[in-house]
N, C-alpha and C positions, 0 to 999 in steps of 0.2 A: 223292345228291350225290357219294358216293365213286365210283360207277360213271361218272358224268359226267366227273369229273376223270381217271379211268383212261383213258377213251376219248380225251380230249384229249392225254394223255401218249403213248398209242400212236400217235396221228396224227403227233405231233411227231417220232417216231423216224425214219420214212422221209424226212421232210422234212430232218432233219439229215444223213442219209446222202447225200441228193441234193445238199445244199449242199457237202458235202466233196468229192463227185465233181466238181462244176463248178469249185470253187476249185482243186482239184488239176490239172484239165485245163487251165484257163485260165492257171494259173501256169507250167506246164511248156511250154505252147505259145507263151508270150510270147518275143520276141526276146531273145537273150542267155542266159547261164547263169552259175553261180558260178565256173566255171573261167575264163571270159572276164574276170570282174571281178577274179580273183586275179592276172592277168597284170600285171606292173609297167610303169611308163612309163619309157622309155629317155630320160634327160635329154640325151644327145648328139644325139638326133633331134628331140626337142621334141614328139613325138606318140606315140600308142600304138604300140608295136612288140612283136612276138612274140619276147620274150626266151627263152621256153621252146620246146622242139621240139614237133612234133606227137606224138611218143611220150610226152612228159611230160604233155601235155594229155589224151591218151587214158588214161594211168595215173591221173590225177586223177579223170576221169569214172568209171573203173572203181572207184576207191576210194570215191567218193561214191555209187555205185550209179546214176549218171545214164545209163549205157550201156544199161540194161535197158529193155524196153518200158514204156510208161506204165501199163498195167493191172497189170503185175508190181510196179512201184514203188508203186502205190496199195495193193495187197494187203500188201506189206511194211510200208508206213506204218501201215496198220490193225492189223497184227499187233503192232507196237511200241506203238501207242496202246492196244490192249487190255491191255497189261501196265503201263500207266501211264507210258510212256516217250514223251516228245515228241521225242526225239533230241537231237543236239548241234548247236550253232550252227556253220555252215560258216565264218563269219567269225572267231569268237572261239575256237571249240573247246569252250566251256563247255556244260553241260547247259541245255536250253531252259527246262524247267519252273520251276526256281527264279527265273530272271530274269523270266519272264512273270508268275509269281505275285507277285513283288515289285512289278512295274509295274501289275498288275491292281488292287491296292488303291488306288493313287493315281488311276487312271482311274475306278474306281467312286466314290471320294470326290468327284471332280469332277462326274461325270455325274449321280449321285444327288442331289447338292446342287442342280445346275442343274434337274433334274426337279422337285424339291420347290419351288423358286422358281417354276417354270412353273405347277405345279398350284395353289399357294396364290394367286399373283398373278393368273394367268389366269382361274381359276374365280371368285375373289372379285370381280375387276373386271368380269368378264362378267355375273355375277348382278346386280351393282349397276347396270350399264348397261342391262340388260333391265328391271329394276324402275323405273329412272328414264329411260325412253326419251325421246329428243329433248331431254334436259337438257344443261347445260353439261358435266357429268361424262361423259355419253354421247359428246358430240362430242369432248372431249379424249381419251377412251380410244380412240375410233376413229382419231383423228389419230395418236396415238403407236403404235397397233398397226400401222397401215400403214407408218409410218416404220421401226419395228423389223423388219418383214418385208422392206422394201426395201433396207435397209442391210446390206451383207455383214458377216459376223462378224469378219473380220480387220480391216476398216476401223473397225468399232465398237470393237474391242480397242485399236487405236492411239489413237482418240479418248479412250478411258477412261484409257489410260496417260498421255497428254498432260495431261488435266485433273486427274485425281485423284493422280497420282504426281509429275509434273514441275511442275505449277503449284500445286496445293493441298497437296501433300506429306502426304496423309492415308493413302495406301495404297502398298504397295511395288510396284515396277515389274514384277518377275517372280520366278520361283523358288517353292519350297515352304516355305522358311524363311529367316530372316535369317542371312547368313554370319557366322560367328564367335560367334553367340549360341546358347544352349542351346535345343533344340527344345521348345516348349511348345504347348499346345492353342490358346491365344489367338493366338500368332504364326502358327500354321498357318491358323487361321480368317481372319486378316487377309490372308494371301496368297491365300486361296481366294475372297475376295469378288469381285474383278474377273473372273477367268476363269469363275466359275460364273454370274455375272450376264450376261456377254456370251454364254456358251454357251446360257443359258436364255432370252435375249431373244426370239429368233424364235419359239420354242415358246410362250412366254407370250402373244405377240400372236395367234398362230393359235388357241390354246386359248381366249383371251378372245372372239374372234369366234365360234367355234363354240358356246361357252357362251351367249353373248348370243342367237344365233339359235335355239338349242334352247329356251332359257327363254322367249323371246317366243312361240314356237309353242305351248308348253305353257300359258302364261298365257292364251291365247285359247280354251282348251278349255272345254267346258261344265261339267266337274266342278270346275274352279277357280272359275268364276262361281257355281256352286251353293254351294260352300264359303263364298264371300264373302257370298252372300245369307243364309246361315245365321248370320252374325255371328261366324265364327271369326277368331281373331287372325291378322294378316297374316304374322307370323313362323311360326305353325303351318301356314298354307297353303303358304308357301314351302318349309318343311322337309319336311312330310309329303306334300304333294300335287304341288307344282310341281317341286322340285329332283330328287326321286327319279325321276319320270317323264321328266325331261329328261337323266338321267344316262347313258343308253346311248350316244348320240353322243359324249359327252365321254370316256367310257371308250375308245371307238375311237380318238379323236384322241390320247389319252395313250399308248396302246399303240403307235400308229404313230410317235409322237414319239421314242420311245427309240432306234430305229435311227439316226434323224437325229442324236441326241446323240452316239452313238458315232462316227459319221462326222465330225461337226463338231468333236469333241474332238481330232482329229488336227491340225487347223489351230490351234485355240486352244492346245493344248499346245506347239506350236512357238513361237507368239507370246509366251506367258507363261513359256516354259521350264519347263513342268510335267512332271515326270519320270514319265510314264505310258506306257500301251500305244501311244499315238499316236506319240510320239518314237521308241520302239523299232521300231514298224512302218515309219516313214520310213527309218530306218537299214537295216532288213532289206531293204527294196525296193531301195535303192541298191546293197546288197551282193549282191542276188539270193540272200538267205539263206533257202532254201526251208523248212527246218524251223521257223524262227521265224515266217515268214509264215503257214504252215499252222496253227501253234499259235494265233496271234492270230486268224486267221479262224475257227477252230473255237470258241475261247472266246467271240468276239463272236456267233457264230451261236447258241451255247447260251444266252447272256444274252438275246438277242432272242427266242428261242423261249420262254424262261422268262417274259419279260415278256408275250408273247402268251397264255401259259397262265394267268398271273395275271389278264389282262384277261378271259379266258373265265370264270374263276371269279367275277370281279367282276360279269360279266353275270348269272350265275346268282343272285347275291345281290341285285342291283339289280332284276331282273325274274324272279320265281319261275317264270313261264310257260316260260322257256328251260330251266330245270332239269327241269320236269315233262315237257316235250316230248322232251328227250333221254332221260329215263328210260323213257318209254313206247315208244320205238323198239326 
């Protein structure tokens, strides 16, 4: 098992390097640069005017290292990264690492809560739908799953705000805590409910559909019929024979769902004013703040690769044949 995990970690290293190269290249090849965004707007003209001279712009690019070729800039960035330094924000001048670390906790709090909701609700309802195929529960679950997949997240967020905050007054509209009140766990959880449910809604629906299909396929297998003919309890059949054999496709869907959560959290954080990496990333994109954008991309890539590694480990526990096959190679 240890050799299997080590192989997966070694495979993830070149993938991470490739992701950083692509992110760095696409970021610097995009139109505009931080120097352009630093130029002020001349109020007498009413449009963007070059208040600085060409010499000033060239000086700023040399100061920021933007005048060097892209490969040289990338190597310099890697050298700083190897020393644990993400650089300084071009827009604010502050160190990137403390700001990103502060926002990372908020984003993880939101995404992991949304992932937990998706797993519990999606797998639970999916199993019940498969066991009670063509029942009222199955039809209702199918209807709401298609509805959740079809409705955009930002629209669902506005509907939730209108219903639960403005009409029913049971949940706060936005933010991470109540203004002027001491920060408590219950208050934070109350603010977390709506963004986490909205963020996890689409994943819950897709996970429910995949779980239902996987369980229906397993329930038709001969070993399940044989177990029932032997008189085993239905709960034992579901837990020991059906669910574990239908778990591999579910693990795949969960591991693929995590990148979507990080991408979707950018919009959800904007709607609910959740102070996470998404809001910081939007501001960095508008400012063309390269160090902040690269730090956010790197951390997101590490989190996604870690989720895939956990999925590979879960594969090995769910199906020992995978672990043995990898060990024999």
